[in-house]
gemmi code that builds the backbone of each chain (N, CA, C; Angstrom):
import gemmi

chains = {
    "A": [
        ("MET", (80.905, -157.932, 96.215), (81.781, -157.070, 95.926), (82.312, -155.866, 97.008)),
        ("ALA", (83.943, -156.240, 97.035), (84.143, -155.014, 98.288), (83.819, -153.577, 98.373)),
        ("VAL", (83.544, -153.613, 99.554), (82.949, -151.792, 99.530), (84.446, -151.001, 99.594)),
        ("ASN", (84.158, -150.242, 98.860), (85.241, -149.186, 98.274), (84.938, -148.137, 99.559)),
        ("LYS", (86.024, -148.303, 100.455), (86.018, -147.530, 101.724), (86.435, -146.017, 100.932)),
        ("THR", (87.299, -145.762, 99.885), (87.402, -144.291, 99.890), (85.894, -143.743, 99.002)),
        ("ASN", (85.350, -144.289, 99.140), (83.325, -143.527, 99.017), (83.017, -143.256, 100.403)),
        ("ALA", (83.918, -143.035, 101.495), (83.658, -142.292, 102.844), (83.219, -140.928, 102.261)),
        ("PRO", (82.365, -140.240, 103.236), (81.999, -138.855, 102.565), (82.895, -138.156, 103.002)),
        ("GLY", (83.246, -137.207, 101.987), (85.010, -136.263, 101.704), (85.010, -135.321, 102.656)),
        ("ALA", (83.383, -135.077, 103.388), (83.184, -133.663, 103.944), (83.675, -134.587, 105.842)),
        ("THR", (83.370, -135.458, 105.976), (83.554, -136.188, 107.007), (85.108, -135.848, 107.443)),
        ("ARG", (85.901, -136.471, 106.488), (87.677, -136.144, 106.331), (88.066, -135.207, 106.475)),
        ("ALA", (87.345, -133.737, 105.564), (87.300, -132.699, 105.693), (87.493, -131.767, 107.083)),
        ("GLN", (86.541, -132.266, 107.777), (86.678, -131.676, 109.477), (87.025, -132.527, 110.552)),
        ("GLU", (87.434, -133.898, 109.857), (88.419, -134.512, 110.963), (89.460, -133.823, 111.009)),
        ("THR", (90.307, -133.654, 109.707), (91.729, -133.515, 109.913), (91.858, -132.456, 110.352)),
        ("PRO", (91.318, -130.976, 110.221), (91.593, -129.913, 111.069), (91.686, -129.926, 112.339)),
        ("SER", (90.855, -130.860, 112.578), (90.576, -130.866, 114.165), (91.672, -131.737, 114.759)),
        ("PHE", (92.144, -133.192, 114.283), (93.247, -133.495, 114.553), (94.581, -132.638, 114.597)),
        ("LYS", (94.796, -131.784, 113.528), (95.954, -130.624, 113.047), (95.687, -129.739, 114.923)),
        ("ARG", (94.317, -129.266, 114.625), (94.220, -128.153, 116.085), (94.782, -129.064, 117.118)),
        ("ASP", (94.218, -130.221, 117.804), (94.328, -130.717, 118.828), (95.991, -131.082, 118.929)),
        ("LEU", (96.378, -131.129, 118.153), (97.737, -131.722, 117.602), (98.820, -130.568, 118.172)),
        ("LEU", (98.339, -129.308, 117.654), (99.114, -128.153, 117.727), (98.876, -127.820, 119.613)),
        ("ALA", (97.716, -128.229, 119.874), (97.048, -127.606, 121.366), (98.318, -128.654, 122.543)),
        ("THR", (98.329, -129.728, 122.357), (99.087, -130.348, 122.718), (100.551, -130.586, 122.504)),
        ("LEU", (101.473, -129.879, 121.496), (102.444, -129.385, 121.270), (103.753, -128.902, 122.692)),
        ("PRO", (102.872, -127.950, 123.161), (103.871, -127.162, 124.237), (104.163, -127.850, 125.342)),
        ("SER", (102.815, -128.790, 126.114), (103.417, -129.882, 127.302), (103.843, -130.979, 126.457)),
        ("LEU", (103.567, -131.381, 125.463), (104.545, -132.840, 124.662), (106.079, -132.501, 124.907)),
        ("ARG", (106.040, -131.293, 124.122), (107.614, -130.823, 124.092), (108.476, -130.590, 125.065)),
        ("ALA", (107.711, -130.408, 127.010), (107.972, -130.232, 127.936), (108.554, -131.575, 128.433)),
        ("PHE", (107.588, -132.334, 128.236), (107.745, -133.963, 128.434), (108.689, -134.542, 127.802)),
        ("ALA", (109.336, -133.867, 126.539), (110.289, -134.577, 125.943), (112.088, -133.891, 126.421)),
        ("VAL", (111.876, -133.074, 126.615), (112.895, -132.189, 127.473), (113.344, -132.467, 128.728)),
        ("SER", (112.071, -133.224, 129.468), (112.587, -133.807, 130.733), (112.822, -135.332, 130.403)),
        ("LEU", (112.780, -135.911, 129.859), (113.314, -137.220, 129.038), (114.596, -137.137, 128.655)),
        ("SER", (114.820, -135.955, 127.682), (115.900, -136.278, 126.865), (117.547, -135.058, 127.541)),
        ("GLY", (116.486, -134.464, 128.326), (117.611, -133.639, 129.117), (118.367, -132.180, 128.062)),
        ("ARG", (117.891, -132.601, 126.625), (118.300, -131.465, 126.241), (116.913, -130.337, 125.239)),
        ("HIS", (117.535, -129.307, 124.727), (116.350, -129.248, 123.913), (116.659, -129.446, 122.126)),
        ("ASP", (117.520, -129.689, 121.858), (117.944, -129.879, 120.971), (117.746, -131.510, 120.001)),
        ("LYS", (117.329, -132.017, 121.110), (116.998, -133.628, 120.964), (115.865, -133.773, 121.266)),
        ("ALA", (115.669, -133.082, 121.815), (113.746, -133.077, 122.744), (113.075, -132.526, 121.053)),
        ("ASP", (113.469, -131.422, 120.408), (112.937, -131.115, 119.527), (112.743, -131.955, 118.320)),
        ("ASP", (113.576, -132.607, 117.806), (114.072, -133.645, 117.080), (113.221, -134.844, 117.452)),
        ("LEU", (112.790, -135.200, 118.745), (111.835, -136.219, 119.273), (110.253, -136.087, 118.868)),
        ("VAL", (110.382, -134.831, 119.868), (108.760, -133.964, 118.919), (108.416, -133.996, 117.527)),
        ("GLN", (109.559, -133.845, 116.868), (109.064, -133.659, 115.765), (109.130, -135.216, 114.517)),
        ("ASP", (110.058, -136.138, 115.247), (109.674, -137.937, 114.903), (108.275, -138.563, 115.312)),
        ("THR", (107.411, -137.821, 116.480), (106.529, -137.845, 117.519), (105.555, -137.486, 116.070)),
        ("VAL", (105.469, -136.382, 115.852), (104.374, -135.591, 114.896), (103.763, -136.289, 113.343)),
        ("MET", (105.569, -136.707, 113.389), (105.326, -137.398, 112.003), (104.769, -139.144, 112.000)),
        ("LYS", (105.051, -139.488, 113.457), (104.974, -140.717, 113.226), (102.705, -140.475, 113.483)),
        ("ALA", (102.485, -139.696, 114.597), (101.176, -139.640, 114.655), (100.416, -139.373, 113.572)),
        ("TRP", (101.161, -138.540, 112.787), (100.607, -137.759, 111.783), (99.753, -138.933, 110.653)),
        ("ALA", (101.183, -139.967, 110.756), (101.001, -141.086, 109.808), (99.851, -142.621, 110.075)),
        ("LYS", (99.599, -141.781, 111.429), (98.894, -143.236, 112.240), (97.611, -142.398, 112.312)),
        ("GLN", (97.195, -141.113, 112.018), (95.908, -140.143, 112.638), (94.931, -141.068, 112.610)),
        ("GLU", (95.053, -141.808, 110.771), (93.135, -142.798, 110.752), (93.275, -144.010, 112.050)),
        ("SER", (94.439, -143.699, 112.873), (94.211, -144.954, 114.259), (93.592, -144.284, 114.888)),
        ("PHE", (93.634, -143.155, 114.882), (93.466, -142.358, 116.447), (91.654, -142.266, 116.190)),
        ("GLU", (90.994, -142.449, 117.537), (89.903, -142.332, 117.424), (89.169, -140.535, 117.939)),
        ("LEU", (88.740, -139.634, 117.175), (88.812, -138.826, 117.518), (87.851, -138.529, 118.797)),
        ("GLY", (87.897, -137.925, 119.777), (86.513, -137.335, 120.709), (87.732, -138.584, 122.215)),
        ("THR", (88.831, -139.599, 121.507), (89.584, -139.690, 122.859), (90.771, -139.044, 122.629)),
        ("ASN", (91.326, -139.318, 123.773), (92.067, -138.856, 124.848), (93.692, -138.764, 123.375)),
        ("MET", (93.586, -137.591, 123.528), (94.947, -136.856, 122.087), (96.336, -137.067, 122.405)),
        ("LYS", (95.891, -136.208, 124.189), (97.326, -135.901, 124.768), (98.338, -137.130, 124.965)),
        ("ALA", (97.457, -138.301, 125.592), (97.823, -139.118, 126.169), (97.900, -140.415, 125.016)),
        ("TRP", (98.033, -140.226, 123.642), (98.331, -141.048, 122.645), (99.514, -140.828, 122.470)),
        ("LEU", (99.394, -139.011, 122.331), (100.934, -138.609, 121.562), (102.015, -138.647, 122.427)),
        ("PHE", (101.297, -138.645, 123.902), (102.569, -138.636, 125.276), (103.335, -140.287, 124.900)),
        ("THR", (102.469, -141.498, 124.521), (102.864, -142.834, 124.742), (103.574, -142.650, 123.001)),
        ("ILE", (103.411, -142.226, 122.199), (104.133, -142.293, 121.115), (105.384, -141.572, 121.175)),
        ("LEU", (105.558, -140.431, 121.405), (106.776, -140.316, 122.000), (107.470, -140.537, 122.992)),
        ("ARG", (106.653, -141.197, 124.082), (107.995, -142.429, 125.128), (108.047, -143.278, 124.090)),
        ("ASN", (107.211, -143.649, 123.448), (108.072, -145.287, 122.872), (109.365, -144.786, 121.696)),
        ("GLU", (109.171, -144.100, 121.370), (110.411, -143.465, 120.306), (111.704, -142.930, 120.897)),
        ("PHE", (110.918, -142.203, 121.888), (112.154, -142.190, 123.141), (112.954, -143.444, 123.061)),
        ("TYR", (112.254, -144.335, 123.842), (112.890, -145.543, 124.209), (113.775, -146.568, 123.200)),
        ("SER", (113.075, -146.279, 122.274), (113.549, -147.029, 120.908), (114.738, -146.983, 120.650)),
        ("GLN", (114.980, -145.412, 120.546), (115.951, -144.674, 119.487), (116.819, -145.047, 120.798)),
        ("MET", (116.796, -145.226, 122.285), (117.619, -145.198, 122.944), (118.192, -146.523, 123.095)),
        ("ARG", (116.955, -147.438, 122.661), (117.633, -148.947, 122.722), (118.467, -149.189, 121.289)),
        ("LYS", (118.591, -148.748, 120.119), (119.036, -148.566, 119.091), (120.101, -147.745, 119.418)),
        ("ARG", (120.279, -146.836, 120.149), (121.879, -146.264, 120.002), (122.732, -147.405, 120.995)),
        ("GLY", (122.280, -147.892, 121.406), (122.625, -148.946, 122.735), (122.810, -147.878, 123.971)),
        ("ARG", (124.096, -147.937, 125.039), (124.147, -147.429, 126.360), (125.430, -146.454, 125.978)),
        ("GLU", (124.893, -146.020, 124.965), (125.995, -144.582, 124.045), (125.885, -143.852, 125.600)),
        ("VAL", (127.021, -143.252, 126.047), (127.421, -142.458, 126.974), (126.125, -140.902, 126.569)),
        ("GLN", (125.677, -140.837, 127.396), (124.228, -139.433, 127.178), (125.540, -138.506, 127.339)),
        ("ASP", (124.914, -137.642, 126.471), (125.526, -136.422, 126.559), (124.616, -135.109, 126.563)),
        ("THR", (124.052, -134.970, 127.987), (122.887, -134.630, 128.382), (122.725, -133.231, 129.706)),
        ("ASP", (122.062, -132.501, 129.777), (121.724, -131.605, 131.086), (121.508, -132.185, 132.524)),
        ("GLY", (120.938, -133.242, 131.964), (120.172, -133.975, 132.936), (118.599, -133.613, 133.050)),
        ("ALA", (117.464, -134.405, 133.756), (116.494, -133.663, 133.552), (115.975, -132.239, 133.115)),
        ("PHE", (115.402, -131.992, 132.280), (115.271, -129.906, 131.997), (116.950, -129.964, 132.163)),
        ("THR", (116.830, -128.450, 132.037), (118.479, -128.355, 131.120), (118.696, -127.114, 131.738)),
        ("GLU", (119.904, -126.886, 131.811), (120.413, -126.272, 132.806), (120.227, -124.620, 131.870)),
        ("ARG", (120.205, -124.395, 130.525), (119.795, -123.312, 129.825), (118.419, -122.772, 130.200)),
        ("MET", (117.682, -123.269, 130.852), (115.965, -122.833, 130.488), (116.197, -121.977, 130.730)),
        ("ALA", (114.686, -121.012, 129.936), (114.579, -119.446, 130.708), (114.203, -119.275, 131.959)),
        ("VAL", (114.560, -118.491, 132.878), (114.246, -118.608, 134.023), (112.402, -118.507, 133.978)),
        ("HIS", (111.889, -118.983, 134.765), (110.160, -119.104, 134.646), (110.261, -117.938, 136.177)),
        ("PRO", (109.223, -116.925, 135.705), (108.460, -116.182, 136.410), (107.471, -117.121, 137.295)),
        ("SER", (108.106, -117.428, 138.488), (107.350, -117.900, 139.653), (108.350, -117.862, 141.055)),
        ("GLN", (107.249, -118.269, 141.850), (107.497, -117.896, 143.278), (108.851, -118.134, 143.699)),
        ("TYR", (109.919, -119.306, 142.778), (110.756, -119.462, 143.116), (111.821, -118.982, 142.687)),
        ("GLY", (113.004, -118.826, 143.220), (114.619, -118.381, 142.979), (114.888, -119.548, 142.082)),
        ("ILE", (116.144, -118.932, 141.179), (116.370, -119.455, 139.835), (117.518, -120.888, 141.157)),
        ("VAL", (117.829, -120.645, 142.392), (118.646, -121.200, 142.466), (117.752, -122.471, 143.531)),
        ("ASP", (116.897, -122.430, 143.908), (115.854, -123.184, 144.342), (115.609, -124.338, 143.148)),
        ("LEU", (115.076, -123.479, 142.003), (114.904, -124.602, 141.123), (116.204, -125.199, 140.392)),
        ("ASN", (117.053, -124.770, 140.520), (118.427, -125.359, 140.296), (118.366, -126.566, 140.854)),
        ("ASP", (118.535, -126.648, 142.810), (118.640, -127.540, 143.035), (117.795, -128.078, 143.205)),
        ("PHE", (116.275, -128.384, 142.758), (115.312, -129.261, 142.673), (115.396, -130.006, 141.250)),
        ("ARG", (115.977, -129.520, 140.480), (116.524, -129.880, 138.949), (117.198, -131.049, 138.959)),
        ("LYS", (118.391, -131.097, 140.081), (119.611, -131.561, 140.779), (119.103, -132.448, 141.437)),
        ("ALA", (118.217, -132.488, 142.011), (117.589, -133.693, 142.908), (116.471, -134.412, 141.717)),
        ("LEU", (115.581, -133.896, 140.957), (115.062, -134.812, 139.988), (116.145, -135.886, 139.164)),
        ("ASP", (117.199, -135.391, 138.982), (118.365, -135.738, 138.282), (118.557, -136.968, 138.772)),
        ("ARG", (118.609, -136.690, 139.930), (118.856, -138.422, 141.021), (118.463, -139.278, 141.186)),
        ("LEU", (117.078, -138.659, 140.649), (115.805, -139.957, 140.459), (116.229, -141.519, 139.334)),
        ("PRO", (115.688, -142.462, 140.015), (115.738, -143.568, 138.716), (115.060, -143.117, 137.772)),
        ("ASP", (115.116, -142.983, 135.878), (114.084, -142.828, 135.134), (112.700, -142.982, 135.396)),
        ("ASP", (111.986, -143.785, 135.572), (111.158, -144.524, 135.861), (110.077, -143.874, 137.096)),
        ("GLN", (110.941, -143.173, 137.779), (110.900, -142.631, 139.243), (110.413, -140.928, 138.533)),
        ("ARG", (111.386, -140.698, 137.766), (111.205, -139.100, 137.350), (110.430, -139.092, 136.539)),
        ("GLU", (109.604, -139.776, 135.517), (108.765, -140.019, 134.795), (107.462, -139.776, 134.920)),
        ("ALA", (107.078, -140.921, 136.011), (106.026, -140.609, 137.094), (105.565, -139.481, 137.485)),
        ("VAL", (106.453, -138.659, 138.559), (106.108, -137.167, 139.036), (105.802, -136.688, 138.370)),
        ("ILE", (106.576, -136.775, 136.973), (106.359, -135.276, 136.088), (104.888, -135.737, 135.463)),
        ("LEU", (104.916, -136.641, 135.095), (103.334, -136.998, 133.850), (102.163, -136.796, 134.828)),
        ("ILE", (102.632, -137.118, 136.442), (101.243, -136.632, 137.503), (101.071, -135.588, 137.675)),
        ("GLY", (102.314, -134.791, 138.410), (102.607, -133.746, 138.973), (102.667, -132.404, 137.904)),
        ("ALA", (103.284, -132.645, 136.771), (103.431, -131.286, 136.024), (102.482, -131.738, 134.357)),
        ("SER", (102.575, -132.740, 133.655), (101.524, -133.256, 132.614), (99.985, -133.033, 133.183)),
        ("GLY", (99.840, -133.121, 134.186), (98.831, -133.531, 133.821), (97.791, -134.472, 134.011)),
        ("PHE", (98.197, -135.891, 133.840), (97.804, -137.018, 133.813), (97.022, -137.876, 135.339)),
        ("SER", (96.019, -138.489, 135.147), (95.969, -139.467, 135.935), (96.909, -140.488, 136.064)),
        ("TYR", (96.860, -141.352, 137.155), (97.489, -142.279, 137.161), (97.186, -143.165, 136.696)),
        ("GLU", (96.189, -143.583, 136.300), (95.225, -144.555, 134.972), (96.364, -144.060, 133.777)),
        ("GLU", (96.013, -142.602, 133.399), (96.457, -142.353, 131.957), (97.909, -142.732, 132.242)),
        ("ALA", (98.915, -142.328, 133.087), (100.078, -142.699, 133.240), (100.744, -144.019, 133.443)),
        ("ALA", (99.975, -144.686, 133.517), (100.171, -146.427, 133.528), (100.565, -146.845, 132.486)),
        ("GLU", (99.038, -145.990, 131.899), (99.009, -146.499, 130.312), (100.257, -146.095, 129.453)),
        ("ILE", (100.179, -144.838, 129.291), (101.341, -144.073, 128.919), (102.632, -144.790, 129.062)),
        ("CYS", (102.975, -145.254, 129.929), (104.449, -146.220, 130.563), (103.977, -147.525, 130.275)),
        ("HIS", (102.849, -148.214, 130.354), (102.869, -149.773, 129.780), (103.061, -150.205, 131.416)),
        ("CYS", (102.672, -149.686, 132.534), (102.657, -150.131, 133.707), (101.457, -150.213, 134.614)),
        ("ALA", (101.233, -151.037, 135.470), (99.736, -151.190, 136.288), (100.010, -150.116, 137.135)),
        ("VAL", (98.615, -149.711, 137.389), (98.271, -148.386, 138.144), (99.239, -148.425, 139.359)),
        ("GLY", (98.987, -149.258, 140.148), (99.663, -149.596, 141.431), (101.214, -149.249, 141.372)),
        ("THR", (101.489, -149.670, 140.332), (103.098, -149.655, 140.216), (103.560, -147.732, 139.863)),
        ("MET", (102.629, -147.144, 138.959), (102.213, -145.818, 138.678), (102.730, -145.234, 140.402)),
        ("LYS", (101.566, -145.567, 141.330), (101.544, -144.920, 142.293), (103.019, -145.185, 143.202)),
        ("SER", (103.234, -146.384, 143.028), (104.788, -147.000, 144.010), (105.618, -145.819, 143.929)),
        ("ARG", (105.752, -145.843, 142.506), (107.001, -144.488, 141.803), (107.028, -143.606, 142.073)),
        ("VAL", (105.443, -142.982, 142.347), (105.112, -141.306, 142.814), (105.582, -141.091, 143.934)),
        ("SER", (105.642, -142.120, 144.905), (105.544, -142.411, 146.334), (106.896, -142.629, 146.930)),
        ("ARG", (107.852, -143.338, 145.731), (109.075, -143.243, 146.477), (109.790, -141.778, 146.053)),
        ("ALA", (109.120, -141.428, 144.938), (110.229, -140.735, 144.011), (109.867, -139.530, 144.968)),
        ("ARG", (108.928, -139.219, 145.523), (108.451, -138.317, 146.522), (109.295, -138.087, 147.479)),
        ("THR", (109.267, -139.271, 148.263), (109.948, -139.390, 149.533), (111.737, -139.157, 149.271)),
        ("LYS", (111.910, -139.451, 147.717), (113.729, -139.110, 147.946), (113.792, -137.961, 147.277)),
        ("LEU", (112.735, -137.669, 147.037), (113.079, -135.887, 146.524), (112.908, -134.784, 147.591)),
        ("GLN", (112.081, -135.396, 149.025), (112.282, -134.563, 149.960), (112.920, -135.219, 150.670)),
        ("GLU", (114.234, -136.140, 150.453), (114.972, -136.321, 150.736), (116.345, -135.530, 150.875)),
        ("LEU", (115.942, -135.301, 149.654), (117.430, -134.764, 149.219), (117.521, -133.321, 148.736)),
        ("LEU", (116.136, -132.585, 149.093), (116.037, -131.336, 148.859), (116.253, -130.913, 150.632)),
        ("GLN", (116.052, -131.276, 151.459), (116.091, -131.187, 152.810), (117.925, -131.372, 153.020)),
        ("VAL", (118.249, -131.671, 152.016), (119.471, -131.953, 152.329), (120.194, -130.685, 151.827)),
        ("ALA", (119.440, -129.731, 150.770), (120.270, -129.217, 149.911), (119.743, -127.887, 151.108)),
        ("GLY", (118.386, -127.491, 151.690), (118.221, -126.751, 152.003), (118.819, -126.531, 153.185)),
        ("GLU", (118.874, -127.445, 153.988), (119.829, -127.186, 155.392), (121.229, -126.895, 155.270)),
        ("SER", (121.741, -127.108, 153.429), (122.898, -126.624, 153.302), (123.502, -125.517, 153.407)),
        ("ASP", (122.413, -124.572, 153.405), (122.083, -123.237, 153.430), (122.428, -122.459, 154.886)),
        ("TYR", (122.531, -123.265, 155.617), (123.059, -122.471, 156.694), (124.407, -122.764, 156.957)),
        ("GLY", (125.184, -123.205, 156.276), (126.490, -122.726, 156.161), (127.647, -124.087, 156.149)),
        ("PRO", (128.723, -124.282, 156.576), (129.593, -125.394, 156.266), (129.472, -125.993, 157.335)),
        ("ASP", (129.377, -125.981, 158.556), (128.882, -126.894, 159.639), (127.455, -127.395, 159.357)),
        ("ALA", (126.771, -126.868, 158.631), (125.395, -127.915, 158.574), (125.706, -129.035, 157.411)),
        ("VAL", (126.878, -128.509, 156.789), (126.821, -129.453, 155.223), (127.623, -131.045, 156.039)),
        ("SER", (128.496, -130.391, 156.819), (129.095, -132.070, 157.085), (128.415, -132.508, 158.107)),
        ("ALA", (127.608, -132.086, 159.247), (126.816, -132.717, 159.680), (125.672, -133.560, 159.175)),
        ("GLN", (125.970, -132.725, 157.903), (124.815, -133.632, 156.880), (125.026, -135.163, 156.238)),
        ("VAL", (126.635, -134.664, 155.757), (127.666, -135.836, 155.310), (127.619, -136.986, 156.040)),
        ("THR", (128.040, -136.330, 157.817), (128.221, -137.951, 158.417), (126.978, -138.206, 158.819)),
        ("SER", (125.901, -137.761, 159.071), (124.483, -138.505, 159.476), (123.630, -139.148, 158.205)),
        ("ILE", (124.157, -138.794, 157.221), (123.772, -139.552, 155.971), (124.704, -140.395, 155.053)),
        ("PRO", (124.984, -141.565, 155.570), (125.719, -141.829, 154.727), (125.351, -142.756, 153.500)),
        ("HIS", (124.456, -143.428, 153.324), (123.734, -143.504, 151.837), (122.645, -142.828, 151.202)),
        ("LEU", (122.355, -142.243, 150.873), (122.036, -141.013, 150.270), (121.845, -141.165, 148.861)),
        ("SER", (123.048, -141.857, 148.199), (122.478, -142.584, 146.905), (122.171, -144.227, 146.412)),
    ],
    "B": [
        ("MET", (100.063, -119.683, 133.804), (101.528, -120.213, 134.640), (101.283, -121.621, 134.949)),
        ("ASN", (100.205, -122.112, 135.690), (100.367, -123.740, 136.097), (99.014, -123.949, 135.178)),
        ("ASP", (99.114, -125.312, 135.303), (97.642, -125.914, 134.385), (96.665, -125.834, 135.240)),
        ("LEU", (95.353, -124.750, 135.279), (94.201, -125.366, 136.278), (93.744, -126.654, 136.094)),
        ("SER", (93.594, -127.129, 135.167), (92.811, -128.486, 135.154), (94.076, -129.566, 136.351)),
        ("THR", (95.391, -129.292, 136.151), (96.578, -130.263, 136.558), (96.333, -129.861, 138.115)),
        ("ILE", (95.739, -128.806, 138.246), (95.880, -128.239, 140.114), (94.216, -129.393, 140.318)),
        ("ARG", (93.546, -129.018, 139.963), (91.959, -129.105, 140.369), (92.406, -130.718, 140.137)),
        ("ARG", (93.000, -131.174, 139.560), (92.442, -132.918, 139.595), (94.026, -133.699, 140.601)),
        ("ARG", (94.613, -132.791, 140.766), (95.612, -133.163, 141.851), (95.897, -132.565, 143.061)),
        ("GLN", (94.362, -132.016, 143.602), (93.894, -131.209, 144.512), (93.898, -132.213, 145.993)),
        ("ASP", (93.647, -133.287, 145.347), (93.428, -134.249, 146.778), (94.873, -135.385, 146.712)),
        ("ASP", (95.623, -135.012, 146.111), (96.927, -135.666, 146.382), (97.779, -135.605, 146.451)),
        ("ALA", (99.040, -135.725, 146.903), (100.538, -135.421, 147.273), (101.343, -134.146, 146.416)),
        ("LEU", (100.862, -134.552, 145.320), (101.614, -133.285, 144.487), (101.014, -132.203, 143.648)),
        ("GLY", (99.812, -131.796, 144.504), (98.949, -131.074, 144.427), (99.216, -129.231, 144.765)),
        ("PRO", (98.275, -128.428, 144.681), (98.719, -126.915, 144.676), (99.602, -126.586, 145.861)),
        ("ASN", (99.672, -127.257, 147.362), (99.862, -127.185, 148.516), (101.221, -127.984, 149.111)),
        ("SER", (101.405, -128.444, 147.842), (102.862, -129.475, 147.722), (103.924, -128.819, 147.193)),
        ("ASP", (105.590, -128.613, 147.547), (106.549, -127.603, 147.247), (107.217, -128.557, 145.993)),
        ("ILE", (106.818, -129.472, 145.860), (107.559, -130.620, 144.878), (106.644, -130.426, 143.477)),
        ("GLY", (105.354, -130.513, 144.121), (104.675, -130.167, 142.890), (104.442, -129.260, 141.745)),
        ("ASN", (104.736, -127.787, 142.972), (104.740, -126.446, 142.387), (106.179, -126.266, 141.838)),
        ("LYS", (107.250, -127.158, 141.968), (108.454, -126.772, 141.544), (108.406, -127.628, 140.409)),
        ("LEU", (107.501, -128.754, 140.325), (107.670, -129.701, 139.153), (106.805, -128.799, 138.189)),
        ("ARG", (106.153, -127.913, 138.460), (105.353, -127.484, 136.941), (105.911, -126.231, 136.791)),
        ("ALA", (106.595, -125.711, 138.150), (107.463, -124.071, 137.918), (108.415, -124.577, 136.512)),
        ("LEU", (109.169, -126.280, 136.494), (110.269, -126.241, 135.185), (109.295, -126.676, 134.338)),
        ("TYR", (108.315, -127.726, 134.257), (107.597, -127.795, 133.082), (107.001, -126.792, 132.270)),
        ("GLY", (106.470, -125.981, 133.323), (105.691, -124.523, 132.606), (106.762, -124.207, 131.659)),
        ("ALA", (107.908, -123.599, 132.195), (109.012, -122.675, 131.776), (109.294, -123.657, 130.547)),
        ("VAL", (109.235, -124.896, 129.983), (109.468, -125.126, 128.890), (108.475, -125.040, 127.492)),
        ("GLN", (106.728, -125.004, 128.316), (105.898, -124.767, 128.142), (105.703, -123.604, 127.323)),
        ("ASP", (106.218, -122.557, 128.187), (106.085, -121.196, 127.800), (107.210, -120.928, 126.950)),
        ("GLU", (107.766, -121.280, 126.134), (108.874, -121.360, 125.409), (108.258, -121.310, 123.898)),
        ("GLY", (107.057, -121.710, 123.978), (106.353, -121.679, 122.625), (106.493, -123.063, 121.683)),
        ("ILE", (106.209, -123.193, 120.477), (106.193, -123.907, 119.024), (107.655, -123.849, 118.338)),
        ("PRO", (108.554, -124.169, 118.383), (109.813, -123.878, 117.223), (109.125, -123.885, 116.185)),
        ("ASP", (109.453, -123.049, 115.282), (109.131, -122.645, 113.799), (109.134, -123.873, 113.084)),
        ("LYS", (110.123, -124.737, 113.139), (110.543, -125.524, 112.546), (109.528, -126.786, 112.461)),
        ("LEU", (109.072, -127.141, 113.677), (107.674, -127.896, 114.033), (106.508, -127.345, 113.214)),
        ("LEU", (105.838, -125.915, 113.282), (104.773, -125.747, 112.717), (104.887, -125.624, 111.039)),
        ("GLN", (106.144, -125.670, 110.868), (106.764, -125.574, 109.322), (106.185, -126.945, 108.949)),
        ("LEU", (106.769, -128.149, 109.721), (106.512, -129.823, 109.390), (104.924, -129.873, 109.452)),
        ("LEU", (104.365, -129.130, 110.421), (103.214, -129.579, 110.222), (101.976, -129.145, 108.698)),
        ("ASP", (102.565, -127.700, 108.607), (101.984, -127.350, 107.517), (102.291, -127.776, 106.303)),
        ("ARG", (103.648, -128.518, 106.400), (103.888, -129.333, 104.948), (102.707, -130.646, 104.783)),
        ("LEU", (102.708, -131.345, 106.360), (102.336, -132.600, 106.381), (100.778, -132.412, 106.198)),
        ("ASP", (100.281, -131.413, 106.076), (98.731, -130.492, 106.345), (98.936, -130.189, 104.523)),
        ("GLU", (99.646, -129.507, 103.440), (99.720, -129.920, 102.278), (99.544, -130.542, 101.761)),
        ("VAL", (100.860, -131.848, 102.191), (100.579, -133.288, 101.292), (99.368, -133.610, 101.215)),
        ("GLU", (98.846, -133.555, 102.151), (97.806, -134.474, 102.928), (96.804, -133.847, 101.739)),
        ("GLN", (96.665, -132.415, 101.611), (95.194, -131.943, 101.090), (95.857, -132.094, 99.276)),
        ("GLN", (97.168, -131.663, 99.098), (97.552, -132.301, 97.554), (96.948, -133.679, 96.891)),
        ("ASN", (97.357, -134.881, 97.899), (96.763, -136.092, 97.313), (95.511, -136.167, 97.564)),
        ("LYS", (94.365, -135.620, 98.528), (93.194, -135.625, 98.208), (92.272, -135.205, 96.810)),
        ("THR", (93.577, -134.054, 96.218), (93.099, -133.159, 95.057), (93.524, -134.314, 94.138)),
        ("ASP", (94.358, -134.619, 94.351), (94.942, -135.704, 93.277), (94.001, -136.667, 93.061)),
        ("LYS", (93.793, -137.302, 93.942), (92.623, -138.610, 93.845), (91.160, -138.217, 93.366)),
        ("GLY", (91.225, -136.532, 92.571), (89.546, -136.727, 92.216), (89.149, -135.746, 93.228)),
        ("GLU", (87.535, -136.159, 93.484), (86.644, -135.543, 94.475), (86.893, -133.942, 94.169)),
    ],
}
model = gemmi.Model(1)
for chain_id, residues in chains.items():
    chain = gemmi.Chain(chain_id)
    for i, (resn, *xyz) in enumerate(residues, 1):
        res = gemmi.Residue()
        res.name, res.seqid = resn, gemmi.SeqId(i, " ")
        for name, pos in zip(("N", "CA", "C"), xyz):
            atom = gemmi.Atom()
            atom.name, atom.element = name, gemmi.Element(name[0])
            atom.pos, atom.b_iso = gemmi.Position(*pos), 0.0
            res.add_atom(atom)
        chain.add_residue(res)
    model.add_chain(chain)
structure = gemmi.Structure()
structure.add_model(model)
structure.setup_entities()
């Protein structure tokens, strides 16, 4: 006779669910920031997070409590993002790029101009490299976790981060030096012929 | 502002607290994080929770 699985103690389920919801809630701000960095728009990012929450909720039985919920949710969101992109085909992306123009000014050591230059530089990275520096540098994942989220080898993740850093440094140096005036700008333009 | 565990973990590598790139990444990311969770999402979670509780009640117990 088959074991009736619905006989599992109800008390266990009752404890698990609130904790699942609580952990999910705790991860949402970071998950949403990642979604904004991927989609480049707040409205699309919120739709993406919403789809992710519904998927995750439906799959919560398959999630093992005590394992890394943040990485699990990021994986679902990223898969969802790329699957939606594929479905839409290569339609022209109507986005503000990585992160968005209309982002609130953040009280930090950086001015808005500084961060805007940085945002533009980030925007010029290939998608896989941008995603790599964000997951490692801002979301707080280890290389191993980020590699799992992006379905790639740890070495690949490390090399993406390293190439992204080199490229960003290059771009930011150019942006920084242009502050010294038009002469510095034209000097940069002639001395760096293959910027992108 | 910055996620402390992020800083601790990244201390030994290139995107750590002494990295300009790392700090700018966290400033952008943090700006979105600090916006809070939209009501729409909170309502969705509450609805999912309600439906689940309802299903449990319907199944008896």
